[in-house]
BAKOL-220977 format. One record per residue: x, y, z of N, C-alpha, C in turn; residue number from 1. Coordinates in nm, 3 decimals. Example, Ala and Ser with C-alpha at 12.3 -4.5 7.8 and 13.67 -1.06 7.14 Angstrom:
BEGIN
R; 1.319; -0.569; 0.780; 1.230; -0.450; 0.780; 1.320; -0.330; 0.780; 1
R; 1.285; -0.225; 0.708; 1.367; -0.106; 0.714; 1.290; 0.003; 0.787; 2
REM end
This chain:
BEGIN
R; 3.059; -0.083; 1.094; 3.034; 0.057; 1.063; 2.902; 0.098; 1.124; 1
R; 2.904; 0.204; 1.203; 2.784; 0.253; 1.269; 2.706; 0.345; 1.174; 2
R; 2.582; 0.309; 1.151; 2.500; 0.386; 1.058; 2.408; 0.478; 1.137; 3
R; 2.392; 0.598; 1.086; 2.300; 0.694; 1.148; 2.199; 0.740; 1.043; 4
R; 2.094; 0.802; 1.090; 1.991; 0.851; 0.999; 2.047; 0.948; 0.896; 5
R; 2.131; 1.044; 0.933; 2.188; 1.132; 0.831; 2.273; 1.058; 0.728; 6
R; 2.347; 0.955; 0.773; 2.427; 0.875; 0.678; 2.337; 0.807; 0.576; 7
R; 2.230; 0.742; 0.626; 2.139; 0.671; 0.537; 2.065; 0.767; 0.445; 8
R; 2.028; 0.884; 0.496; 1.956; 0.982; 0.413; 2.043; 1.026; 0.297; 9
R; 2.170; 1.050; 0.324; 2.261; 1.093; 0.217; 2.289; 0.980; 0.119; 10
R; 2.310; 0.859; 0.171; 2.351; 0.748; 0.085; 2.235; 0.692; 0.004; 11
R; 2.120; 0.668; 0.066; 2.011; 0.598; -0.003; 1.908; 0.690; -0.064; 12
R; 1.884; 0.804; -0.002; 1.784; 0.896; -0.058; 1.848; 1.019; -0.120; 13
R; 1.978; 1.028; -0.113; 2.057; 1.140; -0.167; 1.998; 1.275; -0.129; 14
R; 1.965; 1.285; -0.001; 1.912; 1.411; 0.052; 1.968; 1.436; 0.190; 15
R; 1.967; 1.562; 0.224; 2.007; 1.597; 0.360; 1.893; 1.561; 0.455; 16
R; 1.926; 1.523; 0.578; 1.823; 1.479; 0.672; 1.715; 1.584; 0.698; 17
R; 1.752; 1.710; 0.692; 1.652; 1.815; 0.719; 1.551; 1.830; 0.604; 18
R; 1.580; 1.772; 0.487; 1.489; 1.779; 0.374; 1.400; 1.656; 0.360; 19
R; 1.410; 1.564; 0.454; 1.329; 1.443; 0.449; 1.187; 1.471; 0.499; 20
R; 1.093; 1.400; 0.440; 0.956; 1.409; 0.491; 0.947; 1.324; 0.618; 21
R; 0.836; 1.339; 0.688; 0.815; 1.261; 0.811; 0.814; 1.111; 0.779; 22
R; 0.750; 1.075; 0.669; 0.743; 0.935; 0.630; 0.882; 0.881; 0.598; 23
R; 0.962; 0.956; 0.524; 1.096; 0.911; 0.489; 1.183; 0.896; 0.614; 24
R; 1.170; 0.988; 0.706; 1.247; 0.977; 0.831; 1.205; 0.853; 0.909; 25
R; 1.073; 0.829; 0.915; 1.021; 0.712; 0.987; 1.069; 0.583; 0.922; 26
R; 1.070; 0.580; 0.788; 1.113; 0.460; 0.717; 1.263; 0.437; 0.739; 27
R; 1.343; 0.541; 0.730; 1.486; 0.526; 0.753; 1.514; 0.480; 0.896; 28
R; 1.440; 0.535; 0.991; 1.458; 0.494; 1.130; 1.421; 0.347; 1.148; 29
R; 1.316; 0.303; 1.079; 1.279; 0.161; 1.090; 1.385; 0.073; 1.025; 30
R; 1.452; 0.124; 0.921; 1.562; 0.048; 0.861; 1.679; 0.037; 0.958; 31
R; 1.707; 0.146; 1.031; 1.814; 0.143; 1.131; 1.781; 0.048; 1.245; 32
R; 1.654; 0.049; 1.285; 1.610; -0.033; 1.399; 1.579; -0.177; 1.359; 33
R; 1.582; -0.204; 1.228; 1.544; -0.336; 1.176; 1.404; -0.374; 1.222; 34
R; 1.312; -0.278; 1.210; 1.173; -0.303; 1.249; 1.083; -0.289; 1.127; 35
R; 0.964; -0.343; 1.137; 0.870; -0.337; 1.025; 0.789; -0.208; 1.033; 36
R; 0.737; -0.168; 0.918; 0.649; -0.051; 0.917; 0.511; -0.086; 0.864; 37
R; 0.496; -0.206; 0.810; 0.365; -0.243; 0.757; 0.270; -0.273; 0.872; 38
R; 0.145; -0.242; 0.849; 0.041; -0.267; 0.949; -0.090; -0.290; 0.874; 39
R; -0.187; -0.341; 0.944; -0.318; -0.364; 0.884; -0.397; -0.234; 0.893; 40
R; -0.407; -0.163; 0.782; -0.476; -0.034; 0.784; -0.626; -0.052; 0.801; 41
R; -0.679; -0.171; 0.773; -0.821; -0.195; 0.796; -0.856; -0.184; 0.944; 42
R; -0.767; -0.231; 1.031; -0.790; -0.218; 1.175; -0.793; -0.072; 1.217; 43
R; -0.704; 0.008; 1.160; -0.698; 0.151; 1.192; -0.829; 0.219; 1.151; 44
R; -0.876; 0.188; 1.030; -0.999; 0.250; 0.982; -1.119; 0.205; 1.065; 45
R; -1.124; 0.078; 1.096; -1.238; 0.025; 1.173; -1.243; 0.087; 1.312; 46
R; -1.128; 0.111; 1.372; -1.127; 0.168; 1.508; -1.168; 0.314; 1.509; 47
R; -1.153; 0.383; 1.397; -1.187; 0.526; 1.390; -1.332; 0.552; 1.351; 48
R; -1.404; 0.450; 1.305; -1.540; 0.471; 1.255; -1.640; 0.485; 1.369; 49
R; -1.727; 0.584; 1.355; -1.836; 0.600; 1.451; -1.955; 0.515; 1.406; 50
R; -2.057; 0.509; 1.488; -2.176; 0.434; 1.452; -2.239; 0.493; 1.326; 51
R; -2.246; 0.626; 1.318; -2.301; 0.692; 1.200; -2.222; 0.659; 1.074; 52
R; -2.089; 0.652; 1.087; -2.006; 0.615; 0.972; -2.037; 0.474; 0.924; 53
R; -2.052; 0.383; 1.019; -2.083; 0.244; 0.981; -2.221; 0.235; 0.917; 54
R; -2.318; 0.312; 0.968; -2.452; 0.310; 0.910; -2.448; 0.367; 0.768; 55
R; -2.379; 0.480; 0.752; -2.370; 0.542; 0.619; -2.301; 0.449; 0.521; 56
R; -2.194; 0.381; 0.564; -2.126; 0.286; 0.476; -2.217; 0.170; 0.440; 57
R; -2.294; 0.124; 0.537; -2.389; 0.016; 0.511; -2.495; 0.057; 0.412; 58
R; -2.548; 0.180; 0.429; -2.650; 0.230; 0.336; -2.591; 0.246; 0.196; 59
R; -2.470; 0.296; 0.186; -2.406; 0.311; 0.055; -2.380; 0.174; -0.007; 60
R; -2.341; 0.078; 0.076; -2.316; -0.057; 0.024; -2.445; -0.120; -0.029; 61
R; -2.556; -0.102; 0.046; -2.684; -0.158; 0.002; -2.738; -0.080; -0.117; 62
R; -2.734; 0.052; -0.110; -2.788; 0.136; -0.218; -2.715; 0.120; -0.349; 63
R; -2.592; 0.075; -0.346; -2.514; 0.058; -0.468; -2.506; -0.086; -0.514; 64
R; -2.593; -0.172; -0.462; -2.586; -0.313; -0.498; -2.691; -0.347; -0.605; 65
R; -2.665; -0.452; -0.679; -2.759; -0.496; -0.781; -2.890; -0.544; -0.718; 66
R; -2.882; -0.605; -0.603; -3.005; -0.653; -0.539; -3.097; -0.535; -0.506; 67
R; -3.040; -0.422; -0.460; -3.122; -0.305; -0.431; -3.181; -0.248; -0.560; 68
R; -3.100; -0.237; -0.663; -3.148; -0.180; -0.790; -3.260; -0.266; -0.848; 69
R; -3.242; -0.395; -0.849; -3.345; -0.484; -0.904; -3.470; -0.481; -0.818; 70
R; -3.454; -0.488; -0.687; -3.574; -0.484; -0.600; -3.645; -0.349; -0.612; 71
R; -3.571; -0.241; -0.630; -3.636; -0.110; -0.645; -3.708; -0.101; -0.779; 72
R; -3.651; -0.158; -0.883; -3.721; -0.162; -1.012; -3.851; -0.243; -1.001; 73
R; -3.846; -0.354; -0.930; -3.966; -0.436; -0.909; -4.071; -0.354; -0.832; 74
R; -4.027; -0.282; -0.729; -4.119; -0.196; -0.653; -4.184; -0.092; -0.743; 75
R; -4.105; -0.027; -0.829; -4.159; 0.076; -0.917; -4.260; 0.018; -1.016; 76
R; -4.229; -0.098; -1.069; -4.323; -0.164; -1.161; -4.451; -0.201; -1.088; 77
R; -4.440; -0.257; -0.970; -4.560; -0.292; -0.891; -4.642; -0.168; -0.858; 78
R; -4.576; -0.060; -0.824; -4.645; 0.066; -0.793; -4.725; 0.113; -0.915; 79
R; -4.657; 0.113; -1.029; -4.723; 0.161; -1.151; -4.838; 0.069; -1.190; 80
R; -4.818; -0.062; -1.183; -4.924; -0.157; -1.218; -5.041; -0.144; -1.121; 81
R; -5.010; -0.135; -0.993; -5.117; -0.124; -0.894; -5.198; 0.003; -0.912; 82
R; -5.136; 0.112; -0.946; -5.208; 0.239; -0.956; -5.269; 0.264; -1.094; 83
R; -5.235; 0.188; -1.193; -5.295; 0.209; -1.325; -5.392; 0.098; -1.361; 84
R; -5.364; -0.025; -1.330; -5.448; -0.136; -1.372; -5.539; -0.189; -1.261; 85
R; -5.484; -0.214; -1.143; -5.561; -0.276; -1.037; -5.653; -0.179; -0.964; 86
R; -5.603; -0.064; -0.938; -5.681; 0.033; -0.860; -5.724; 0.150; -0.949; 87
R; -5.777; 0.121; -1.064; -5.805; 0.227; -1.161; -5.892; 0.338; -1.105; 88
R; -5.999; 0.306; -1.036; -6.088; 0.412; -0.985; -6.045; 0.463; -0.848; 89
R; -5.991; 0.374; -0.767; -5.955; 0.415; -0.631; -5.803; 0.419; -0.613; 90
R; -5.732; 0.449; -0.716; -5.586; 0.455; -0.708; -5.545; 0.567; -0.615; 91
R; -5.457; 0.536; -0.520; -5.414; 0.639; -0.425; -5.308; 0.730; -0.485; 92
R; -5.247; 0.688; -0.598; -5.149; 0.773; -0.668; -5.164; 0.752; -0.818; 93
R; -5.266; 0.813; -0.878; -5.289; 0.792; -1.022; -5.176; 0.854; -1.104; 94
R; -5.170; 0.807; -1.230; -5.073; 0.859; -1.324; -5.085; 1.010; -1.328; 95
R; -4.981; 1.083; -1.318; -4.836; 1.069; -1.336; -4.761; 1.038; -1.208; 96
R; -4.822; 0.975; -1.111; -4.757; 0.925; -0.989; -4.685; 1.036; -0.911; 97
R; -4.758; 1.136; -0.875; -4.701; 1.251; -0.804; -4.649; 1.210; -0.667; 98
R; -4.726; 1.125; -0.596; -4.681; 1.080; -0.463; -4.552; 0.998; -0.474; 99
R; -4.543; 0.912; -0.575; -4.422; 0.833; -0.598; -4.303; 0.925; -0.625; 100
R; -4.324; 1.029; -0.705; -4.217; 1.126; -0.731; -4.171; 1.194; -0.602; 101
R; -4.267; 1.227; -0.514; -4.233; 1.289; -0.386; -4.149; 1.192; -0.302; 102
R; -4.193; 1.067; -0.294; -4.120; 0.967; -0.215; -3.979; 0.948; -0.273; 103
R; -3.968; 0.937; -0.405; -3.837; 0.919; -0.467; -3.746; 1.040; -0.444; 104
R; -3.803; 1.159; -0.450; -3.724; 1.280; -0.426; -3.673; 1.284; -0.283; 105
R; -3.760; 1.248; -0.187; -3.716; 1.247; -0.047; -3.609; 1.141; -0.025; 106
R; -3.627; 1.025; -0.087; -3.528; 0.919; -0.075; -3.393; 0.965; -0.132; 107
R; -3.397; 1.028; -0.248; -3.273; 1.078; -0.310; -3.210; 1.188; -0.224; 108
R; -3.294; 1.273; -0.163; -3.241; 1.381; -0.080; -3.171; 1.326; 0.044; 109
R; -3.218; 1.215; 0.093; -3.154; 1.154; 0.211; -3.035; 1.068; 0.169; 110
R; -3.054; 0.992; 0.064; -2.952; 0.895; 0.024; -2.827; 0.961; -0.034; 111
R; -2.841; 1.066; -0.111; -2.726; 1.129; -0.177; -2.620; 1.179; -0.078; 112
R; -2.658; 1.256; 0.025; -2.553; 1.301; 0.118; -2.489; 1.186; 0.196; 113
R; -2.568; 1.083; 0.226; -2.512; 0.969; 0.299; -2.410; 0.898; 0.213; 114
R; -2.441; 0.879; 0.086; -2.346; 0.814; -0.006; -2.223; 0.902; -0.025; 115
R; -2.242; 1.033; -0.032; -2.127; 1.124; -0.045; -2.038; 1.117; 0.078; 116
R; -2.100; 1.109; 0.198; -2.020; 1.095; 0.320; -1.935; 0.968; 0.314; 117
R; -1.997; 0.861; 0.270; -1.926; 0.734; 0.260; -1.813; 0.744; 0.157; 118
R; -1.839; 0.810; 0.045; -1.735; 0.826; -0.058; -1.620; 0.913; -0.006; 119
R; -1.652; 1.017; 0.070; -1.546; 1.101; 0.127; -1.458; 1.020; 0.222; 120
R; -1.521; 0.936; 0.304; -1.443; 0.851; 0.393; -1.358; 0.752; 0.314; 121
R; -1.414; 0.700; 0.207; -1.337; 0.605; 0.124; -1.220; 0.676; 0.058; 122
R; -1.241; 0.801; 0.017; -1.131; 0.878; -0.043; -1.020; 0.901; 0.060; 123
R; -1.057; 0.935; 0.181; -0.959; 0.953; 0.287; -0.886; 0.823; 0.316; 124
R; -0.962; 0.715; 0.317; -0.901; 0.584; 0.339; -0.802; 0.551; 0.227; 125
R; -0.839; 0.583; 0.104; -0.749; 0.560; -0.009; -0.621; 0.641; 0.005; 126
R; -0.632; 0.764; 0.057; -0.512; 0.846; 0.078; -0.421; 0.781; 0.183; 127
R; -0.482; 0.734; 0.292; -0.403; 0.669; 0.397; -0.338; 0.542; 0.343; 128
R; -0.415; 0.465; 0.265; -0.360; 0.343; 0.204; -0.244; 0.376; 0.110; 129
R; -0.259; 0.481; 0.031; -0.152; 0.520; -0.062; -0.027; 0.563; 0.014; 130
R; -0.045; 0.639; 0.122; 0.070; 0.681; 0.202; 0.139; 0.560; 0.266; 131
R; 0.059; 0.466; 0.313; 0.115; 0.344; 0.373; 0.189; 0.262; 0.267; 132
R; 0.129; 0.250; 0.149; 0.195; 0.178; 0.041; 0.328; 0.243; 0.004; 133
R; 0.331; 0.377; 0.001; 0.454; 0.447; -0.030; 0.561; 0.414; 0.075; 134
R; 0.522; 0.416; 0.201; 0.619; 0.388; 0.308; 0.672; 0.246; 0.297; 135
R; 0.583; 0.151; 0.272; 0.626; 0.012; 0.260; 0.717; -0.006; 0.139; 136
R; 0.682; 0.056; 0.026; 0.766; 0.047; -0.094; 0.902; 0.111; -0.072; 137
R; 0.903; 0.226; -0.006; 1.030; 0.293; 0.023; 1.116; 0.206; 0.113; 138
R; 1.055; 0.146; 0.213; 1.130; 0.057; 0.303; 1.187; -0.060; 0.224; 139
R; 1.107; -0.116; 0.134; 1.155; -0.229; 0.053; 1.274; -0.186; -0.034; 140
R; 1.265; -0.068; -0.095; 1.376; -0.019; -0.176; 1.502; 0.001; -0.091; 141
R; 1.484; 0.056; 0.027; 1.599; 0.080; 0.115; 1.661; -0.053; 0.157; 142
R; 1.577; -0.149; 0.190; 1.630; -0.280; 0.229; 1.703; -0.346; 0.112; 143
R; 1.652; -0.330; -0.009; 1.719; -0.386; -0.127; 1.854; -0.318; -0.148; 144
R; 1.857; -0.185; -0.130; 1.984; -0.114; -0.143; 2.083; -0.161; -0.036; 145
R; 2.032; -0.185; 0.085; 2.119; -0.234; 0.192; 2.175; -0.372; 0.158; 146
R; 2.090; -0.457; 0.100; 2.137; -0.590; 0.057; 2.243; -0.578; -0.052; 147
R; 2.222; -0.487; -0.146; 2.323; -0.466; -0.250; 2.456; -0.422; -0.189; 148
R; 2.449; -0.333; -0.092; 2.573; -0.290; -0.026; 2.641; -0.407; 0.043; 149
R; 2.562; -0.491; 0.109; 2.621; -0.606; 0.178; 2.685; -0.702; 0.078; 150
R; 2.615; -0.728; -0.033; 2.673; -0.815; -0.135; 2.800; -0.755; -0.194; 151
R; 2.797; -0.624; -0.219; 2.917; -0.559; -0.272; 3.032; -0.569; -0.173; 152
R; 3.002; -0.554; -0.045; 3.104; -0.564; 0.058; 3.160; -0.706; 0.066; 153
R; 3.073; -0.804; 0.057; 3.118; -0.945; 0.060; 3.203; -0.975; -0.062; 154
R; 3.157; -0.927; -0.179; 3.233; -0.949; -0.302; 3.370; -0.883; -0.292; 155
R; 3.374; -0.762; -0.239; 3.501; -0.691; -0.223; 3.594; -0.769; -0.129; 156
R; 3.540; -0.821; -0.020; 3.622; -0.898; 0.073; 3.672; -1.026; 0.006; 157
R; 3.586; -1.089; -0.075; 3.629; -1.209; -0.147; 3.741; -1.177; -0.246; 158
R; 3.729; -1.065; -0.315; 3.834; -1.025; -0.410; 3.966; -1.000; -0.338; 159
R; 3.959; -0.934; -0.221; 4.081; -0.910; -0.143; 4.141; -1.043; -0.096; 160
R; 4.056; -1.135; -0.054; 4.104; -1.267; -0.011; 4.167; -1.341; -0.127; 161
R; 4.104; -1.335; -0.245; 4.162; -1.399; -0.363; 4.297; -1.337; -0.398; 162
R; 4.305; -1.206; -0.389; 4.433; -1.138; -0.416; 4.541; -1.185; -0.320; 163
R; 4.505; -1.195; -0.192; 4.601; -1.243; -0.092; 4.642; -1.388; -0.120; 164
R; 4.541; -1.470; -0.157; 4.571; -1.610; -0.189; 4.664; -1.621; -0.311; 165
R; 4.639; -1.540; -0.411; 4.725; -1.541; -0.531; 4.866; -1.498; -0.497; 166
R; 4.876; -1.395; -0.414; 5.008; -1.349; -0.371; 5.081; -1.460; -0.296; 167
R; 5.009; -1.529; -0.209; 5.068; -1.638; -0.133; 5.108; -1.753; -0.225; 168
R; 5.023; -1.785; -0.323; 5.055; -1.891; -0.419; 5.177; -1.855; -0.503; 169
R; 5.189; -1.728; -0.542; 5.307; -1.683; -0.618; 5.433; -1.701; -0.536; 170
R; 5.421; -1.664; -0.409; 5.538; -1.679; -0.321; 5.576; -1.826; -0.308; 171
R; 5.474; -1.913; -0.292; 5.502; -2.056; -0.282; 5.563; -2.108; -0.412; 172
R; 5.509; -2.065; -0.523; 5.561; -2.108; -0.654; 5.706; -2.060; -0.672; 173
R; 5.732; -1.939; -0.628; 5.869; -1.887; -0.638; 5.963; -1.971; -0.553; 174
R; 5.917; -2.010; -0.432; 6.002; -2.094; -0.346; 6.026; -2.232; -0.409; 175
R; 5.922; -2.287; -0.469; 5.936; -2.418; -0.534; 6.033; -2.408; -0.651; 176
R; 6.021; -2.303; -0.731; 6.111; -2.285; -0.846; 6.256; -2.268; -0.799; 177
R; 6.274; -2.194; -0.688; 6.411; -2.174; -0.641; 6.469; -2.305; -0.587; 178
R; 6.389; -2.391; -0.524; 6.438; -2.520; -0.476; 6.472; -2.611; -0.595; 179
R; 6.384; -2.606; -0.695; 6.411; -2.688; -0.815; 6.539; -2.641; -0.883; 180
R; 6.560; -2.512; -0.886; 6.681; -2.459; -0.946; 6.803; -2.501; -0.867; 181
R; 6.792; -2.506; -0.735; 6.905; -2.549; -0.651; 6.938; -2.696; -0.675; 182
R; 6.837; -2.777; -0.696; 6.861; -2.919; -0.717; 6.901; -2.950; -0.860; 183
R; 6.887; -2.856; -0.949; 6.927; -2.872; -1.087; 6.819; -2.930; -1.176; 184
R; 6.704; -2.942; -1.127; 6.593; -2.994; -1.209; 6.531; -2.877; -1.285; 185
R; 6.484; -2.908; -1.410; 6.419; -2.800; -1.486; 6.283; -2.768; -1.428; 186
R; 6.243; -2.644; -1.433; 6.117; -2.601; -1.374; 6.001; -2.621; -1.466; 187
REM end
């Protein structure tokens, strides 16, 4: 039986071919072609990243790590200790640490948009991953349905063969009974 995309769309997705999404059409075509649709999406993302994207992701990765948080806390404590206890008279940033506040504000002003850029890229990557997962899952479902059809077809052929065998056995049994009747032996 020759299968076409419209046949598969009606049978497995219960939709007309013109109502299929691009992904569904691609998945059905891959089922017809017996080809895979899974791919390593990490390679796709890595090939699309610019140098700025990689730097922003690196900064977001470092800025969101425990080592950065702990080292920054140590820096803040050292700053406060140095400017209140060690350099009491010649402190370059006495309490309330106005210069430190300025530095922290500038750091936050630079770091926040970079982290947001990285998060936006991660969100886009998650969307691509979800779409890819949907396509792979749909292909798996279609392949399972195809296997069910094949098993049903095999079972149907086996039932027909059994029916033919039973018919043949009945005919043989009838011939044996008629021979026994001719010879006068009880059946």
